[in-house]
C-alpha positions in Angstrom: 125.5 38.3 -168.0 125.2 41.1 -165.4 127.3 41.5 -162.3 125.3 41.6 -159.0 126.5 45.0 -157.8 123.4 46.7 -159.1 119.8 45.5 -158.5 118.1 45.3 -161.9 115.0 47.5 -162.1 114.1 47.5 -165.8 111.8 50.6 -165.8 114.5 52.7 -164.2 117.1 51.4 -166.6 114.7 52.2 -169.5 114.2 55.7 -168.2 117.9 56.4 -167.9 118.7 55.0 -171.3 115.9 57.0 -172.9 117.3 60.2 -171.2 120.8 59.5 -172.5 119.7 58.8 -176.0 117.4 61.9 -176.0 120.3 64.1 -174.9 122.4 62.9 -177.9 119.7 63.4 -180.4 118.7 66.7 -178.9 122.1 68.1 -179.8 121.5 67.2 -183.5 118.8 69.9 -183.7 119.1 72.3 -180.8 122.1 74.0 -182.5 120.2 74.9 -185.6 118.1 77.6 -184.0 121.2 79.2 -182.5 123.3 79.4 -185.7 122.6 83.1 -186.6 123.6 84.1 -183.0 126.7 81.9 -183.1 127.7 83.5 -186.4 127.3 86.9 -185.0 129.1 86.1 -181.7 132.1 84.4 -183.2 132.1 86.1 -186.6 131.5 82.9 -188.6 130.4 82.4 -192.2 128.1 79.8 -193.6 130.9 77.3 -194.1 131.9 77.4 -190.5 128.3 77.1 -189.4 128.0 74.0 -191.6 130.9 72.4 -189.7 129.3 73.3 -186.4 126.5 71.0 -187.4 128.4 68.5 -189.5 131.4 68.1 -187.1 128.9 66.4 -184.8 127.1 64.4 -187.5 130.3 63.2 -189.2 131.7 61.9 -185.9 128.5 60.0 -185.0 128.1 58.6 -188.5 131.7 57.4 -188.7 131.8 55.8 -185.2 128.4 54.4 -184.5 129.2 50.9 -185.7 132.4 50.9 -183.8 130.6 52.2 -180.7 128.4 49.1 -180.8 131.4 46.8 -181.2 133.3 48.5 -178.3 130.3 48.1 -176.1 130.2 44.4 -176.7 134.0 44.2 -176.2 134.3 46.3 -173.0 130.9 46.2 -171.5 128.0 48.5 -172.2 127.9 50.3 -168.8 131.6 51.1 -169.0 131.1 52.5 -172.5 128.1 54.5 -171.4 130.1 56.2 -168.7 133.0 57.0 -171.1 130.5 58.3 -173.7 128.6 60.5 -171.2 131.9 61.9 -169.8 133.2 62.8 -173.3 129.9 64.4 -174.2 129.8 66.5 -171.0 133.4 67.6 -171.3 133.0 68.5 -174.9 129.8 70.5 -174.1 131.9 72.6 -171.7 134.4 73.3 -174.5 131.6 74.3 -176.8 130.0 76.5 -174.3 133.2 78.3 -173.6 134.6 78.3 -177.1 136.4 81.6 -178.0 136.6 80.8 -181.7 134.8 78.9 -184.4 137.6 76.4 -184.6 137.3 75.5 -180.9 133.6 75.2 -181.2 133.8 72.8 -184.2 136.4 70.7 -182.3 134.1 70.5 -179.3 131.3 69.4 -181.5 133.4 66.7 -183.0 134.2 65.3 -179.6 130.6 65.6 -178.6 129.9 63.4 -181.6 132.5 60.9 -180.5 130.8 60.7 -177.1 127.4 60.3 -178.7 128.6 57.5 -181.0 130.0 55.6 -178.0 126.9 55.8 -175.9 124.1 55.7 -178.3 124.4 52.0 -179.4 124.8 50.9 -175.8 121.5 52.5 -174.8 119.7 50.1 -177.1 121.9 47.1 -176.1 121.2 47.7 -172.4 117.5 47.9 -173.0 117.5 44.7 -175.0 119.5 42.9 -172.2 117.2 44.0 -169.3 114.1 43.1 -171.3 114.9 39.7 -172.7 111.3 38.6 -173.3 110.4 39.5 -176.9 107.1 41.2 -176.3 108.4 43.3 -173.4 111.5 44.1 -175.4 109.5 45.3 -178.3 107.5 47.6 -176.0 110.6 49.0 -174.4 112.3 49.6 -177.7 109.1 51.3 -178.9 109.3 53.7 -175.9 113.0 54.3 -176.7 112.0 55.2 -180.3 109.2 57.4 -179.2 111.5 59.4 -176.9 114.0 59.7 -179.8 111.3 61.3 -182.0 110.5 63.8 -179.3 114.1 65.1 -179.5 113.4 66.7 -182.9 110.6 69.1 -181.9 112.2 69.7 -178.5 115.6 70.8 -180.0 114.6 74.0 -181.9 112.0 75.0 -179.3 114.3 74.6 -176.3 117.2 76.1 -178.2 115.0 79.1 -179.1 114.0 79.7 -175.5 117.6 79.4 -174.2 119.1 81.6 -176.9 116.4 84.3 -176.5 116.6 84.3 -172.7 120.3 83.7 -172.0 122.4 83.4 -175.2 123.7 80.8 -177.6 126.2 79.3 -175.2 123.3 78.2 -172.9 122.4 75.4 -175.4 125.7 73.7 -174.5 125.9 74.6 -170.8 122.5 72.9 -170.2 124.1 69.6 -171.2 126.4 69.7 -168.2 123.9 69.0 -165.4 121.9 66.7 -167.7 125.1 64.6 -168.3 125.9 64.5 -164.6 122.4 63.2 -163.9 122.7 60.6 -166.6 126.1 59.4 -165.3 124.7 59.0 -161.8 121.6 57.3 -163.2 123.8 54.9 -165.1 125.9 54.1 -162.1 122.8 53.5 -159.9 120.6 51.6 -162.3 122.5 49.9 -165.1 124.1 46.6 -164.1 127.6 45.9 -165.2 128.1 43.4 -168.0 131.2 41.5 -168.8 132.8 42.4 -172.1 132.7 39.7 -174.8 135.6 39.1 -177.2 134.5 40.1 -180.7 137.8 39.7 -182.6 140.3 42.4 -183.6 138.9 45.9 -184.1 138.9 46.9 -187.8 141.0 50.1 -187.3 142.0 50.4 -191.0 138.4 50.2 -192.1 137.3 52.7 -189.4 140.0 55.2 -190.4 139.1 54.9 -194.1 135.4 55.4 -193.3 136.1 58.6 -191.3 138.3 59.9 -194.1 135.7 59.1 -196.8 132.9 60.8 -195.0 134.9 63.7 -193.7 136.6 64.3 -197.1 133.3 64.3 -198.9 131.7 66.8 -196.6 134.8 69.0 -196.7 134.8 68.9 -200.5 131.1 70.0 -200.8 131.6 72.8 -198.3 134.7 74.0 -200.0 133.1 73.9 -203.4 130.2 76.0 -202.1 132.8 78.7 -201.1 134.4 78.5 -204.6 137.6 77.0 -203.2 138.2 74.6 -206.0 141.6 73.4 -205.0 140.4 72.6 -201.5 137.3 70.9 -202.8 139.4 68.7 -205.1 141.7 67.8 -202.2 138.7 66.8 -200.1 137.3 64.7 -203.0 140.6 62.9 -203.4 140.7 62.1 -199.7 137.1 60.8 -199.8 137.8 58.7 -202.9 140.9 57.2 -201.3 139.0 56.5 -198.2 136.4 54.6 -200.1 139.0 52.6 -202.0 140.9 51.7 -198.8 137.6 50.9 -197.0 136.5 48.6 -199.7 139.8 46.8 -199.8 140.0 46.6 -196.0 136.5 45.4 -195.5 136.9 42.5 -197.9 139.9 41.3 -195.9 139.0 42.1 -192.3 137.6 39.2 -190.2 135.3 41.6 -188.4 134.7 44.6 -190.8 133.2 47.9 -189.7 130.9 48.0 -192.8 128.8 44.9 -193.6 129.7 44.8 -197.3 128.0 41.4 -197.8 124.7 42.9 -196.6 125.1 46.1 -198.5 125.3 44.1 -201.7 121.7 42.9 -201.0 119.1 45.2 -202.5 116.5 44.6 -199.7 119.2 45.8 -197.2 120.8 48.5 -199.3 117.6 50.1 -200.6 116.0 51.1 -197.3 119.3 52.4 -196.0 119.6 54.6 -199.0 116.1 55.9 -198.4 117.0 56.7 -194.8 120.1 58.6 -196.1 117.9 60.7 -198.5 115.3 61.3 -195.7 117.8 62.7 -193.2 119.7 64.6 -195.9 116.8 66.6 -197.2 115.2 66.9 -193.7 118.2 68.3 -191.9 119.4 70.2 -194.9 116.1 72.0 -195.0 116.2 72.6 -191.2 119.7 74.2 -191.6 118.8 76.6 -194.3 115.3 77.1 -193.0 116.6 78.5 -189.7 118.9 80.9 -191.6 115.9 82.0 -193.7 113.6 82.5 -190.8 116.0 84.5 -188.7 118.3 86.3 -191.2 115.8 86.9 -194.0 112.5 87.2 -192.2 113.8 88.6 -188.9 112.2 85.9 -186.7 113.4 85.7 -183.1 115.0 82.4 -182.0 111.8 81.5 -180.1 109.5 82.2 -183.0 111.8 80.3 -185.4 111.8 77.3 -183.1 108.0 77.4 -183.0 107.9 77.7 -186.8 109.6 74.3 -187.3 107.2 72.4 -185.1 105.1 71.5 -188.2 108.2 69.8 -189.4 108.9 67.9 -186.2 105.6 67.0 -184.7 104.4 64.6 -187.5 107.4 62.4 -186.8 106.0 61.8 -183.3 102.3 61.6 -184.2 102.7 59.4 -187.3 105.2 56.9 -185.8 102.3 54.7 -184.4 100.4 54.9 -187.6 103.5 53.9 -189.6 104.0 51.0 -187.1 100.5 49.7 -187.5 100.6 50.0 -191.3 103.9 48.1 -191.4 102.5 45.4 -189.1 99.5 44.9 -191.4 100.9 45.4 -194.9 104.7 45.3 -194.5 107.1 48.2 -194.7 107.1 48.7 -198.4 103.7 50.6 -198.6 104.5 52.9 -195.7 107.9 53.8 -197.0 106.8 54.3 -200.6 103.8 56.4 -199.6 105.9 58.5 -197.2 108.5 59.2 -199.9 105.7 60.4 -202.3 104.2 62.7 -199.7 107.6 64.2 -198.9 108.3 64.8 -202.6 105.0 66.8 -202.8 105.9 68.7 -199.6 109.3 69.8 -200.9 107.6 71.7 -203.7 106.1 74.0 -201.1 109.5 75.7 -201.0 108.6 77.2 -204.4 106.3 79.5 -202.6 109.0 80.9 -200.4 110.1 84.5 -201.1 112.1 87.2 -199.4 108.9 89.1 -198.5 105.2 88.3 -197.9 104.1 85.4 -195.9 105.9 82.2 -194.9 103.1 79.9 -195.8 105.1 78.1 -198.4 107.8 77.2 -196.0 105.4 76.1 -193.3 103.5 73.9 -195.8 106.8 72.3 -196.8 107.6 71.7 -193.1 104.3 70.1 -192.4 104.0 67.9 -195.5 107.7 66.8 -195.4 107.2 66.0 -191.7 104.2 63.8 -192.5 106.2 62.0 -195.2 109.1 61.4 -193.0 106.8 60.3 -190.2 105.5 57.5 -192.4 109.0 56.6 -193.4 111.0 56.7 -190.2 109.8 53.6 -188.3 109.0 51.6 -191.4 112.4 52.0 -193.0 114.1 50.6 -189.9 111.6 47.6 -190.0 112.6 47.1 -193.6 116.3 47.0 -192.7 115.7 44.6 -189.9 113.6 42.3 -192.0 116.3 42.1 -194.6 118.9 41.1 -192.0 119.7 37.6 -190.5 118.5 37.4 -186.9 122.0 37.0 -185.5 123.0 40.4 -187.1 120.1 42.6 -186.1 122.3 44.8 -183.9 124.6 45.5 -186.9 121.5 46.2 -189.0 120.2 48.9 -186.7 123.7 50.3 -186.3 124.0 50.6 -190.1 120.6 52.2 -190.3 121.6 54.9 -187.8 124.9 55.4 -189.6 123.1 55.9 -192.9 120.9 58.6 -191.3 123.7 60.5 -189.7 125.7 60.4 -192.9 122.6 61.7 -194.6 122.5 64.6 -192.1 126.1 65.5 -192.7 125.7 65.4 -196.5 122.4 67.3 -196.4 123.7 70.1 -194.3 126.8 70.3 -196.5 124.9 70.4 -199.8 122.0 72.6 -198.8 124.4 75.1 -197.1 126.8 75.1 -200.1 124.0 75.7 -202.6 122.1 78.3 -200.6 125.1 80.3 -199.4 124.8 83.3 -197.1 121.2 84.4 -196.3 122.1 88.1 -197.1 121.5 89.4 -199.6 118.2 87.4 -199.7 117.6 87.3 -203.5 120.2 84.7 -204.4 119.5 82.7 -201.2 115.8 82.4 -202.0 116.5 81.5 -205.6 118.8 78.7 -204.4 116.0 77.5 -202.1 113.8 77.1 -205.1 116.4 75.0 -206.9 116.9 72.9 -203.8 113.1 72.3 -203.7 113.1 70.8 -207.2 116.2 68.7 -206.5 115.0 67.4 -203.2 111.6 66.5 -204.6 113.3 64.5 -207.4 115.4 62.7 -204.7 112.3 61.7 -202.8 110.7 60.4 -206.0 113.7 58.3 -206.7 113.6 57.1 -203.1 110.0 56.1 -203.6 110.9 54.0 -206.7 113.8 52.5 -204.8 111.6 51.5 -201.9 109.0 50.0 -204.2 111.6 47.9 -206.0 113.9 46.8 -203.2 111.9 46.6 -200.0 110.3 43.3 -199.3 106.5 43.4 -198.6 
């Protein structure tokens, strides 16, 4: 499969692929801690800040499945190079952005680059570790490094914003991308592209329109722009209709509709959507609360969200062992119930006093998500035929990134500006109840649909 121009050293390949994937996932969370400074520097409102986060998430969610297909078609090393180059150039645009519109555009292109390279990191690892046991260990390392991106993002972002300014969170990507490009050229062997049939351009465009229109509608509704919200909803609905029609006729559809009709496949993907939606929605409004309402510095705010992030890393092995012994249903259901309880900690959040309620919410929600994260992927893989496992993991990642986009849009629209703090805090209480209810529904869905 590989050309002979690069000597294959699997540990080096694994290190480079983990570094590339870490960089992409780091930019999902590193921006959140900088949002108040971005708002002040570019004079942005909450809606624009939502697009700074969601422009990235929507692009990744829309293009992940296509990224995997293009990697198979063109060769994964080639696509890694293109993805890294796009990501690096877009980071420069973000770092130098004079307006919010330019920043959002740069974030969208960053997301495109991330969507191109992220599936190829997993595919390259699978190729250089063909033996099943070694492959499982290598992909476990890949997953562990991905979990580390969540706590690293707010902490590193806080340090950079405090010491240099918000633009530094994008400038730091440039040398890291350059190193990743060199590492890819030196360690990753070239692979010949494989014909995969015609690209489902119509279905892809409809998927982008559906997801982007839905996010636009929610954000516009949060600002009271009813006409714009209705227009976004119409675009989203039209995108769904066209996507459904296109996917039934396409020989190689972007969305696996046949799998999505199966409850054991659809159920855990919907759980993953809920998990990322509530998790990243809370992270978005939590950073605004800590810095704009409570006056935390970026560094202190980054430290405050560690209870949310660290359980994902610490509980991933526990979730894996539990899944190996009892199947994924128990771990996913239990994690959803724990997260539902944790969300109620938001009811203790106020505009004054301590922040104990928020920290409890962070910690318990992190524990719940830590139990769910690995197990819900295992549930998706188990519900998928062996020859379509790549598509299954791609769909799982798509569901998560779509959840991130939806969560940030909804939480931001409901909470609104952090000043004055009274309405903002009241909205957090409402979001707590709604999110807890969603987690309870996810627990029921997991218990009913996931195969033991």
